[in-house]
Residue frames as qw, qx, qy, qz and C-alpha x, y, z in Angstrom:
[[0.347, 0.901, -0.230, -0.125, 49.20, 94.56, 139.50],
 [0.272, -0.629, 0.723, 0.083, 52.27, 92.69, 140.58],
 [0.696, 0.105, 0.710, 0.013, 50.86, 89.41, 139.22],
 [0.611, 0.768, 0.167, -0.092, 50.16, 91.10, 135.84],
 [0.115, 0.873, -0.465, -0.085, 53.70, 92.41, 135.65],
 [0.453, -0.392, 0.800, 0.033, 55.14, 89.06, 136.61],
 [0.738, 0.358, 0.569, -0.056, 52.95, 87.31, 134.04],
 [0.496, 0.862, -0.050, -0.095, 53.95, 89.72, 131.33],
 [0.073, -0.768, 0.633, 0.063, 57.65, 89.42, 132.21],
 [0.610, -0.161, 0.776, -0.003, 57.43, 85.64, 132.37],
 [0.726, 0.575, 0.368, -0.083, 55.71, 85.58, 128.93],
 [0.296, 0.901, -0.301, -0.100, 58.45, 87.77, 127.51],
 [0.300, -0.571, 0.763, 0.048, 61.22, 85.54, 128.87],
 [0.703, 0.129, 0.700, -0.018, 59.53, 82.41, 127.48],
 [0.632, 0.752, 0.176, -0.071, 58.90, 83.99, 124.07],
 [0.111, 0.872, -0.466, -0.101, 62.49, 85.25, 123.94],
 [0.438, -0.396, 0.805, 0.053, 63.98, 81.92, 124.79],
 [0.733, 0.350, 0.580, -0.066, 61.70, 80.11, 122.33],
 [0.562, 0.826, 0.020, -0.030, 62.54, 82.43, 119.42],
 [0.152, -0.779, 0.599, 0.101, 66.23, 82.46, 120.40],
 [0.549, -0.185, 0.811, 0.079, 66.26, 78.71, 119.94],
 [0.476, 0.438, 0.720, 0.251, 64.01, 78.69, 116.87],
 [0.018, -0.501, 0.048, 0.864, 64.65, 82.13, 115.17],
 [0.039, -0.031, -0.710, -0.703, 63.14, 80.93, 111.86],
 [0.044, 0.604, 0.766, -0.213, 59.71, 81.16, 113.50],
 [0.104, 0.899, 0.255, -0.340, 59.89, 84.86, 112.73],
 [0.024, -0.762, 0.432, 0.482, 63.05, 85.41, 110.64],
 [0.878, 0.473, -0.034, -0.060, 63.70, 84.19, 107.14],
 [0.770, -0.363, 0.316, 0.419, 67.09, 82.44, 106.95],
 [0.191, 0.810, -0.367, -0.415, 69.66, 84.33, 104.88],
 [0.931, 0.198, 0.283, 0.120, 70.73, 82.19, 101.93],
 [0.070, -0.824, 0.450, 0.338, 74.40, 82.76, 101.17],
 [0.798, 0.507, -0.300, -0.127, 76.31, 81.28, 98.27],
 [0.572, 0.396, -0.628, 0.348, 79.23, 80.20, 100.44],
 [0.748, -0.650, 0.026, -0.131, 80.14, 78.82, 103.82],
 [0.498, 0.656, -0.476, 0.309, 83.77, 79.18, 104.80],
 [0.855, -0.482, -0.107, 0.158, 85.78, 77.17, 107.36],
 [0.707, -0.209, 0.140, 0.661, 89.28, 78.13, 106.19],
 [0.215, 0.963, 0.146, 0.076, 89.98, 81.82, 105.66],
 [0.734, 0.043, -0.038, 0.677, 93.42, 83.19, 104.74],
 [0.188, -0.911, -0.167, 0.327, 94.14, 86.47, 106.43],
 [0.089, 0.838, -0.348, -0.411, 95.80, 88.82, 103.92],
 [0.764, 0.469, -0.408, -0.173, 96.20, 85.69, 101.81],
 [0.941, -0.231, -0.130, 0.211, 98.23, 84.06, 104.55],
 [0.070, 0.942, -0.263, 0.196, 100.68, 86.66, 105.88],
 [0.617, -0.598, 0.512, 0.011, 102.74, 84.10, 107.79],
 [0.778, 0.018, 0.581, 0.239, 103.54, 82.03, 104.66],
 [0.502, 0.467, 0.403, 0.606, 103.70, 84.55, 101.80],
 [0.140, 0.003, -0.047, 0.989, 103.97, 88.26, 101.25],
 [0.172, 0.489, 0.695, -0.498, 100.74, 89.67, 102.58],
 [0.387, 0.732, 0.283, -0.484, 97.99, 90.80, 100.26],
 [0.076, 0.537, -0.615, -0.572, 99.84, 89.79, 97.08],
 [0.780, 0.284, -0.297, -0.471, 98.81, 87.70, 94.10],
 [0.448, 0.317, -0.827, 0.126, 101.35, 85.03, 95.04],
 [0.191, -0.102, 0.752, -0.622, 99.83, 84.76, 98.49],
 [0.691, 0.189, 0.178, -0.675, 96.33, 84.42, 97.17],
 [0.714, 0.352, -0.532, -0.289, 97.32, 81.80, 94.62],
 [0.304, 0.255, -0.875, 0.277, 99.22, 79.66, 97.13],
 [0.380, -0.027, 0.604, -0.700, 96.41, 79.90, 99.69],
 [0.774, 0.247, -0.012, -0.582, 93.90, 78.69, 97.11],
 [0.583, 0.355, -0.726, -0.079, 96.24, 75.85, 96.06],
 [0.018, 0.165, -0.848, 0.503, 96.08, 74.73, 99.71],
 [0.242, -0.439, -0.837, -0.217, 92.31, 74.75, 99.53],
 [0.008, -0.229, -0.428, 0.874, 91.36, 77.87, 101.45],
 [0.163, 0.636, 0.754, -0.004, 87.68, 78.75, 101.29],
 [0.038, 0.964, 0.261, 0.036, 88.04, 82.49, 101.47],
 [0.543, 0.244, -0.099, 0.797, 90.59, 85.27, 100.86],
 [0.247, -0.883, -0.306, 0.256, 90.65, 88.16, 103.32],
 [0.529, 0.251, 0.124, 0.801, 92.17, 91.42, 102.01],
 [0.159, -0.735, -0.285, 0.593, 92.30, 95.14, 102.59],
 [0.465, 0.607, 0.409, 0.498, 91.86, 98.07, 100.20],
 [0.177, -0.674, -0.078, 0.713, 93.06, 101.61, 99.65],
 [0.527, 0.801, 0.275, 0.073, 92.90, 104.09, 96.80],
 [0.607, -0.075, 0.160, 0.775, 95.99, 105.40, 94.97],
 [0.007, -0.493, 0.039, 0.869, 96.39, 109.01, 93.73],
 [0.257, 0.171, -0.578, -0.755, 95.26, 107.93, 90.22],
 [0.690, -0.024, 0.250, -0.679, 92.29, 106.11, 91.82],
 [0.638, 0.153, -0.738, -0.158, 93.23, 102.53, 91.47],
 [0.796, -0.487, 0.125, -0.337, 91.93, 100.20, 94.16],
 [0.418, 0.502, -0.728, 0.209, 95.10, 98.66, 95.61],
 [0.858, -0.377, -0.343, -0.061, 95.23, 95.70, 97.99],
 [0.394, 0.344, -0.530, 0.668, 97.07, 96.78, 101.12],
 [0.495, -0.586, -0.600, 0.230, 96.46, 96.74, 104.82],
 [0.367, -0.540, -0.178, 0.736, 98.33, 99.93, 105.70],
 [0.318, 0.922, 0.218, 0.013, 97.54, 103.36, 104.30],
 [0.059, -0.892, 0.440, 0.081, 101.03, 104.52, 105.17],
 [0.883, 0.373, -0.285, 0.014, 103.81, 102.47, 103.52],
 [0.060, -0.755, 0.598, -0.262, 106.48, 102.72, 106.16],
 [0.716, -0.289, 0.599, -0.213, 105.84, 99.34, 107.85],
 [0.881, 0.296, 0.363, -0.069, 105.37, 97.40, 104.61],
 [0.731, 0.611, 0.056, 0.298, 107.90, 99.01, 102.31],
 [0.626, -0.281, -0.082, 0.723, 110.16, 101.27, 104.34],
 [0.156, 0.333, 0.237, 0.899, 108.92, 104.41, 102.53],
 [0.045, -0.453, -0.594, 0.664, 107.20, 106.92, 104.80],
 [0.256, 0.083, -0.288, -0.919, 104.41, 108.03, 102.44],
 [0.583, 0.247, 0.566, -0.528, 100.72, 107.33, 101.98],
 [0.433, 0.258, 0.792, 0.344, 99.24, 105.20, 99.17],
 [0.271, 0.839, 0.462, -0.099, 96.93, 108.12, 98.35],
 [0.089, -0.858, 0.223, 0.454, 99.90, 110.30, 97.59],
 [0.222, -0.377, 0.771, 0.463, 101.28, 107.95, 94.86],
 [0.722, 0.330, -0.318, -0.518, 100.13, 106.67, 91.46],
 [0.967, -0.116, 0.195, -0.113, 99.90, 102.88, 91.29],
 [0.813, 0.478, -0.188, 0.273, 102.97, 102.59, 89.00],
 [0.184, 0.696, -0.436, 0.540, 105.05, 104.45, 91.60],
 [0.787, -0.548, 0.126, -0.254, 104.26, 102.26, 94.59],
 [0.027, 0.621, -0.778, 0.092, 107.43, 100.69, 96.05],
 [0.681, 0.006, -0.728, -0.081, 107.90, 96.99, 96.50],
 [0.774, -0.597, -0.062, -0.201, 107.09, 95.29, 99.78],
 [0.239, -0.719, 0.643, -0.111, 110.02, 94.65, 102.13],
 [0.562, 0.259, -0.781, -0.081, 111.75, 91.34, 101.73],
 [0.329, -0.172, -0.828, 0.419, 110.98, 90.71, 105.44],
 [0.351, -0.488, -0.186, -0.777, 107.62, 91.63, 106.96],
 [0.111, -0.123, 0.760, -0.629, 106.50, 91.57, 110.59],
 [0.339, -0.403, -0.796, -0.297, 103.29, 89.64, 111.48],
 [0.299, -0.456, 0.126, -0.829, 100.77, 91.76, 113.37],
 [0.817, -0.324, 0.016, -0.477, 99.01, 88.74, 114.90],
 [0.945, -0.100, -0.185, 0.251, 102.06, 86.62, 115.63],
 [0.123, -0.963, 0.229, -0.068, 104.26, 89.04, 117.62],
 [0.472, -0.628, 0.591, 0.181, 107.98, 88.54, 117.28],
 [0.672, 0.157, 0.663, 0.290, 107.62, 86.54, 114.04],
 [0.235, 0.642, -0.259, -0.683, 108.32, 87.76, 110.51],
 [0.859, 0.401, 0.316, 0.021, 107.70, 86.42, 107.06],
 [0.150, -0.664, 0.533, 0.502, 110.91, 86.22, 105.06],
 [0.835, 0.465, 0.246, -0.159, 110.36, 85.31, 101.44],
 [0.819, 0.198, 0.267, 0.468, 112.49, 84.82, 98.40],
 [0.218, -0.614, 0.084, 0.754, 112.83, 88.54, 97.85],
 [0.333, 0.264, 0.659, 0.621, 111.79, 88.23, 94.20],
 [0.101, 0.143, 0.007, -0.985, 110.41, 91.50, 92.92],
 [0.415, -0.173, -0.609, -0.654, 107.43, 89.92, 91.14],
 [0.486, -0.412, -0.763, 0.109, 106.28, 88.42, 94.47],
 [0.308, -0.402, -0.440, 0.742, 106.46, 91.76, 96.28],
 [0.049, -0.202, -0.319, -0.925, 104.30, 93.93, 94.06],
 [0.352, 0.241, 0.503, -0.752, 101.06, 95.43, 95.32],
 [0.174, 0.330, 0.878, 0.301, 97.99, 93.79, 93.73],
 [0.313, -0.040, -0.131, -0.940, 95.06, 95.62, 92.18],
 [0.536, 0.127, 0.652, -0.521, 91.60, 94.55, 93.34],
 [0.722, 0.471, -0.100, -0.496, 90.43, 94.16, 89.71],
 [0.420, 0.462, -0.776, -0.091, 93.26, 91.68, 89.04],
 [0.210, -0.120, 0.886, -0.395, 92.25, 89.64, 92.06],
 [0.657, 0.332, 0.357, -0.575, 88.64, 89.56, 90.82],
 [0.635, 0.538, -0.406, -0.377, 89.80, 88.55, 87.36],
 [0.225, 0.407, -0.881, 0.085, 92.08, 85.77, 88.62],
 [0.036, -0.101, -0.932, 0.346, 89.61, 84.37, 91.15],
 [0.318, -0.233, -0.331, -0.857, 86.09, 85.00, 89.86],
 [0.701, -0.410, -0.445, -0.377, 84.18, 82.51, 92.04],
 [0.537, -0.051, -0.630, 0.559, 86.33, 82.66, 95.21],
 [0.362, -0.863, -0.350, -0.034, 84.63, 84.23, 98.25],
 [0.464, 0.294, -0.206, 0.810, 86.53, 87.37, 99.17],
 [0.405, -0.775, -0.415, 0.251, 86.34, 89.33, 102.39],
 [0.394, 0.520, 0.027, 0.757, 87.16, 93.05, 101.90],
 [0.389, -0.652, -0.363, 0.540, 88.07, 95.41, 104.64],
 [0.250, 0.824, 0.184, 0.474, 87.43, 98.98, 103.52],
 [0.622, -0.141, -0.403, 0.656, 90.24, 100.52, 105.56],
 [0.131, -0.207, -0.213, 0.946, 89.29, 104.20, 105.64],
 [0.258, 0.715, 0.548, -0.350, 86.28, 106.45, 105.38],
 [0.040, -0.370, 0.443, 0.816, 86.59, 107.48, 101.74],
 [0.643, 0.472, 0.333, -0.504, 83.51, 107.75, 99.58],
 [0.503, 0.627, -0.473, -0.361, 85.52, 107.35, 96.41],
 [0.004, 0.325, -0.944, 0.055, 87.10, 104.12, 97.66],
 [0.489, 0.208, 0.746, -0.402, 83.71, 102.68, 98.61],
 [0.631, 0.599, 0.064, -0.488, 82.26, 103.68, 95.25],
 [0.344, 0.590, -0.687, -0.248, 85.23, 102.20, 93.28],
 [0.154, -0.173, 0.963, -0.136, 85.12, 98.91, 95.17],
 [0.571, 0.371, 0.564, -0.466, 81.33, 98.66, 94.70],
 [0.572, 0.639, -0.256, -0.447, 81.76, 99.32, 90.92],
 [0.197, 0.452, -0.862, -0.118, 84.35, 96.52, 90.70],
 [0.361, 0.047, 0.878, -0.312, 82.20, 94.06, 92.65],
 [0.625, 0.523, 0.322, -0.482, 79.28, 94.81, 90.30],
 [0.407, 0.670, -0.487, -0.384, 81.41, 94.74, 87.20],
 [0.203, 0.324, -0.923, -0.045, 82.70, 91.27, 87.99],
 [0.730, -0.220, -0.377, -0.526, 79.23, 90.07, 89.03],
 [0.564, 0.009, -0.753, 0.338, 80.39, 88.88, 92.46],
 [0.358, -0.513, 0.174, -0.761, 78.04, 90.52, 94.91],
 [0.893, -0.321, -0.072, -0.308, 77.00, 87.15, 96.28],
 [0.904, 0.010, -0.248, 0.347, 80.64, 86.05, 96.70],
 [0.330, 0.410, -0.283, 0.802, 81.91, 89.14, 98.49],
 [0.458, -0.766, -0.431, 0.134, 81.54, 90.42, 102.03],
 [0.377, 0.436, -0.126, 0.808, 82.70, 93.94, 102.96],
 [0.435, -0.855, -0.233, -0.160, 82.68, 96.52, 105.74],
 [0.343, 0.472, -0.467, 0.664, 84.90, 97.82, 108.53],
 [0.388, -0.362, -0.677, 0.511, 85.04, 98.05, 112.28],
 [0.044, 0.173, 0.115, -0.977, 84.01, 101.75, 111.81],
 [0.327, 0.521, 0.738, -0.279, 80.22, 102.01, 111.76],
 [0.284, 0.729, -0.024, -0.622, 80.20, 105.02, 109.48],
 [0.094, 0.420, -0.766, -0.477, 82.17, 103.14, 106.82],
 [0.165, 0.153, 0.974, 0.024, 79.99, 100.03, 107.11],
 [0.330, 0.642, 0.519, -0.458, 76.79, 102.06, 106.79],
 [0.257, 0.671, -0.318, -0.618, 78.16, 103.75, 103.72],
 [0.026, -0.211, 0.923, 0.320, 78.98, 100.36, 102.23],
 [0.245, 0.398, 0.865, -0.182, 75.42, 99.07, 102.86],
 [0.297, 0.736, 0.217, -0.568, 73.91, 102.27, 101.44],
 [0.131, 0.564, -0.578, -0.575, 76.08, 102.00, 98.32],
 [0.563, 0.155, -0.709, -0.395, 75.12, 98.45, 97.53],
 [0.624, -0.303, 0.471, -0.544, 72.86, 96.48, 99.94],
 [0.948, 0.187, -0.147, -0.211, 73.10, 93.35, 97.81],
 [0.509, 0.462, -0.653, 0.318, 76.74, 92.76, 98.92],
 [0.747, -0.423, -0.490, 0.150, 77.19, 90.69, 102.08],
 [0.066, -0.823, 0.156, -0.542, 77.91, 92.89, 105.10],
 [0.528, 0.027, -0.657, 0.538, 80.08, 92.75, 108.21],
 [0.444, -0.814, -0.368, 0.071, 79.10, 93.81, 111.68],
 [0.222, 0.710, -0.288, 0.603, 80.87, 97.05, 112.66],
 [0.317, 0.044, -0.711, 0.626, 82.26, 97.37, 116.21],
 [0.346, -0.076, 0.252, -0.901, 79.25, 99.53, 117.24],
 [0.769, -0.025, -0.352, -0.533, 76.92, 96.87, 115.89],
 [0.618, 0.019, -0.758, 0.205, 78.75, 94.16, 117.85],
 [0.000, 0.038, -0.578, 0.815, 78.19, 96.14, 121.04],
 [0.563, -0.008, -0.015, -0.827, 74.58, 96.45, 120.11],
 [0.718, 0.030, -0.663, -0.210, 74.44, 92.71, 119.43],
 [0.354, 0.008, -0.785, 0.508, 75.63, 92.06, 122.98],
 [0.255, 0.018, 0.385, -0.887, 73.07, 94.40, 124.46],
 [0.694, 0.036, -0.277, -0.664, 70.29, 92.84, 122.43],
 [0.605, 0.054, -0.793, 0.034, 71.48, 89.33, 123.49],
 [0.269, -0.080, -0.737, 0.615, 71.45, 90.06, 127.25],
 [0.342, 0.077, 0.230, -0.908, 68.22, 92.03, 127.15],
 [0.454, 0.271, 0.837, -0.139, 66.44, 89.16, 125.43],
 [0.445, 0.692, 0.111, -0.558, 65.58, 91.34, 122.47],
 [0.062, -0.449, 0.727, 0.515, 67.93, 89.77, 119.92],
 [0.326, 0.217, 0.908, 0.150, 65.49, 87.01, 118.80],
 [0.308, 0.756, 0.540, -0.205, 62.97, 89.65, 117.75],
 [0.036, 0.821, -0.180, -0.541, 65.31, 92.10, 115.96],
 [0.821, 0.550, 0.098, 0.117, 66.09, 91.92, 112.22],
 [0.507, -0.584, 0.379, 0.509, 69.80, 91.95, 111.32],
 [0.579, 0.773, -0.119, -0.231, 70.98, 93.35, 107.97],
 [0.047, -0.683, 0.723, 0.097, 74.49, 91.93, 108.44],
 [0.933, 0.156, -0.261, -0.191, 75.45, 88.50, 107.09],
 [0.774, 0.181, -0.444, 0.414, 78.91, 88.01, 108.79],
 [0.506, -0.850, 0.108, -0.100, 80.05, 88.47, 112.36],
 [0.739, 0.349, -0.350, 0.459, 83.87, 88.76, 112.43],
 [0.459, -0.845, 0.154, -0.229, 85.31, 89.11, 115.94],
 [0.323, 0.565, -0.705, 0.282, 88.63, 88.49, 117.58],
 [0.806, -0.339, -0.477, 0.087, 89.14, 85.64, 120.02],
 [0.304, -0.914, 0.124, -0.241, 89.93, 87.55, 123.23],
 [0.854, -0.441, 0.186, 0.202, 92.43, 85.01, 124.46],
 [0.752, 0.408, 0.052, 0.515, 94.91, 85.93, 121.70],
 [0.066, 0.820, -0.137, 0.551, 95.47, 89.26, 123.49],
 [0.696, -0.675, 0.177, -0.172, 96.30, 87.50, 126.69],
 [0.901, 0.168, -0.141, 0.374, 99.50, 85.87, 125.37],
 [0.526, -0.724, 0.055, 0.444, 102.46, 87.09, 127.33],
 [0.542, -0.059, 0.423, 0.724, 104.34, 87.56, 124.05],
 [0.238, 0.717, 0.532, 0.383, 101.76, 89.86, 122.64],
 [0.305, -0.073, -0.165, 0.935, 103.02, 93.47, 122.84],
 [0.228, -0.494, -0.408, -0.733, 99.52, 94.80, 121.90],
 [0.560, -0.594, -0.574, 0.062, 98.43, 93.87, 125.36],
 [0.445, -0.247, -0.265, 0.819, 100.70, 96.61, 126.87],
 [0.031, -0.077, -0.184, -0.980, 98.67, 99.25, 125.03],
 [0.471, -0.456, -0.589, -0.473, 95.25, 97.92, 126.02],
 [0.249, -0.454, 0.449, -0.728, 94.23, 99.38, 129.47],
 [0.611, -0.152, 0.637, -0.444, 93.48, 96.65, 132.00],
 [0.478, 0.314, -0.658, -0.490, 93.86, 94.26, 129.02],
 [0.124, 0.018, -0.985, 0.119, 93.44, 91.08, 131.08],
 [0.261, 0.342, 0.648, -0.629, 90.21, 92.18, 132.65],
 [0.471, 0.460, -0.140, -0.739, 88.81, 93.60, 129.39],
 [0.390, 0.283, -0.800, -0.357, 89.62, 90.43, 127.44],
 [0.026, -0.092, -0.960, 0.262, 88.14, 88.21, 130.08],
 [0.371, 0.430, 0.420, -0.708, 84.92, 90.25, 130.13],
 [0.494, 0.442, -0.411, -0.626, 84.76, 90.08, 126.29],
 [0.218, 0.172, -0.956, -0.094, 85.43, 86.39, 126.45],
 [0.128, 0.237, 0.842, -0.468, 82.61, 85.89, 128.95],
 [0.406, 0.504, 0.274, -0.712, 80.05, 88.07, 127.11],
 [0.518, 0.578, -0.292, -0.559, 80.67, 87.27, 123.49],
 [0.239, 0.333, -0.899, -0.156, 82.25, 83.85, 123.16],
 [0.593, 0.047, 0.578, -0.559, 78.93, 82.02, 123.41],
 [0.126, 0.014, 0.920, 0.370, 78.15, 78.90, 121.47],
 [0.225, 0.608, 0.723, -0.237, 74.47, 79.63, 121.92],
 [0.175, 0.769, -0.025, -0.615, 74.91, 83.03, 120.21],
 [0.009, 0.413, -0.727, -0.549, 76.84, 81.56, 117.33],
 [0.173, 0.236, 0.951, 0.103, 74.20, 78.80, 116.89],
 [0.239, 0.725, 0.462, -0.451, 71.40, 81.37, 116.90],
 [0.164, 0.699, -0.311, -0.623, 73.13, 83.43, 114.23],
 [0.120, -0.183, 0.899, 0.379, 73.83, 80.27, 112.21],
 [0.268, 0.470, 0.835, -0.104, 70.13, 79.43, 112.20],
 [0.251, 0.839, 0.211, -0.434, 69.49, 82.89, 110.79],
 [0.762, 0.549, 0.161, 0.303, 72.05, 82.28, 108.05],
 [0.004, -0.952, 0.273, -0.137, 74.70, 84.62, 109.61],
 [0.871, 0.163, -0.309, 0.345, 78.26, 83.26, 109.54],
 [0.465, -0.871, 0.157, 0.011, 80.71, 83.81, 112.40],
 [0.768, 0.418, -0.277, 0.398, 84.46, 84.08, 111.79],
 [0.601, -0.770, 0.035, 0.210, 87.09, 84.34, 114.52],
 [0.611, 0.653, -0.170, 0.415, 90.36, 86.14, 113.80],
 [0.634, 0.565, -0.518, -0.109, 93.35, 86.09, 113.62],
 [0.830, -0.417, 0.348, -0.126, 94.16, 82.65, 115.01],
 [0.449, 0.689, -0.567, -0.042, 97.58, 81.07, 114.38],
 [0.048, -0.358, 0.896, -0.257, 97.90, 78.17, 116.81],
 [0.368, -0.147, -0.886, -0.239, 96.20, 74.76, 117.06],
 [0.130, -0.377, -0.766, 0.504, 94.66, 75.38, 120.49],
 [0.217, 0.355, 0.078, -0.906, 93.06, 78.60, 119.12],
 [0.378, 0.059, -0.681, -0.624, 91.69, 76.73, 116.09],
 [0.321, -0.242, -0.913, 0.064, 90.18, 74.11, 118.35],
 [0.010, -0.389, -0.548, 0.740, 88.63, 76.61, 120.75],
 [0.272, 0.247, -0.206, -0.907, 87.04, 78.51, 117.86],
 [0.456, -0.024, -0.743, -0.489, 85.40, 75.46, 116.36],
 [0.254, -0.282, -0.865, 0.327, 84.28, 74.14, 119.73],
 [0.108, 0.337, 0.315, -0.881, 82.53, 77.49, 120.23],
 [0.481, 0.591, 0.643, -0.080, 80.59, 76.85, 117.02],
 [0.085, 0.682, -0.235, -0.688, 82.31, 79.45, 114.83],
 [0.809, 0.544, 0.123, -0.184, 81.62, 79.01, 111.14],
 [0.787, 0.468, -0.120, 0.384, 85.24, 79.62, 110.20],
 [0.603, -0.636, 0.074, 0.476, 88.70, 80.69, 111.33],
 [0.439, 0.881, -0.114, 0.137, 90.88, 83.41, 109.84],
 [0.814, -0.436, 0.179, 0.340, 94.60, 82.68, 109.96],
 [0.107, 0.851, -0.428, -0.285, 98.05, 83.92, 108.89],
 [0.161, -0.392, 0.894, 0.144, 99.09, 80.30, 108.37],
 [0.764, 0.195, -0.197, -0.583, 96.85, 78.55, 105.79],
 [0.622, 0.231, -0.748, -0.029, 98.86, 75.35, 105.87],
 [0.007, -0.114, 0.799, -0.591, 98.59, 75.06, 109.68],
 [0.569, 0.139, 0.314, -0.747, 94.82, 75.49, 109.53],
 [0.732, 0.281, -0.459, -0.417, 94.55, 73.07, 106.61],
 [0.379, 0.220, -0.870, 0.226, 96.52, 70.45, 108.58],
 [0.233, -0.009, 0.679, -0.696, 94.34, 70.98, 111.64],
 [0.690, 0.219, 0.060, -0.687, 91.07, 70.57, 109.66],
 [0.662, 0.294, -0.655, -0.216, 92.42, 67.46, 107.90],
 [0.292, 0.139, -0.864, 0.387, 93.28, 65.95, 111.26],
 [0.189, 0.247, 0.662, -0.681, 89.91, 66.96, 112.83],
 [0.094, -0.242, -0.730, -0.633, 87.13, 65.97, 110.38],
 [0.145, -0.610, -0.731, 0.270, 84.55, 66.62, 113.10],
 [0.068, -0.634, -0.137, 0.758, 85.03, 70.31, 112.38],
 [0.064, -0.032, 0.634, 0.770, 84.43, 70.01, 108.63]]
């Protein structure tokens, strides 16, 4: 009996390793219309007013491959591009986007803090036209063929429906990826329109890790097309105040780094047509680590920094 169990287990291990290395033996490779190395987080929040038309235009002039943005719904049901639901941080007004009509939204502050570069702020020209909230439909109209990464910020069926309508209206299902860290939101996105590229939710990332270390991953179908995960080392910076609010942050980040930052995992996903993006990286050593790990692309607040890095390191192109 022991020999039979050992033989079965050995056969399972060999099959798992074989299909892990050659996943296309049983999985059809996903065929995406885009492959992005350079991704501008909120359009490049370190170099322009975040999530604005001017930020998106300037990032594209630099040659970014993808725009990352966030969406909320106004009181009059316009899909507005904004990271925060409450406007206090970004405008100084302590009210929610959902409480205001689009025309009544205040301007962004002339100086904005950077969430992923603690202690730094973007200080722009202060011009009113550069500080206006953008509408998602205007972004789609201006940049019809640009890959766009949409974070559906809250669990709101109306928001998901409106965004799906706009994506379909502008015929850009193949050039858009959407979802959220919240698994409920991401499932609703997929149910609303399964033809749109999909992000892994946080729950699905945990499941991915369990599947990887159980050896089951090579045999499991994956509906997602994009794995977007943070590089744990960015939370280990001494200057990062976020670390103070993450219990045992050093241990947690090191465990995450050990379990998830695997070149073999990223290569496996790549062979299945699933792209891996690491966020939000703002320094050259972080760019280099991400690409050495085999990440498809990097999301940054500083499009010009990443552009310079890629120009100087053609091996990562």
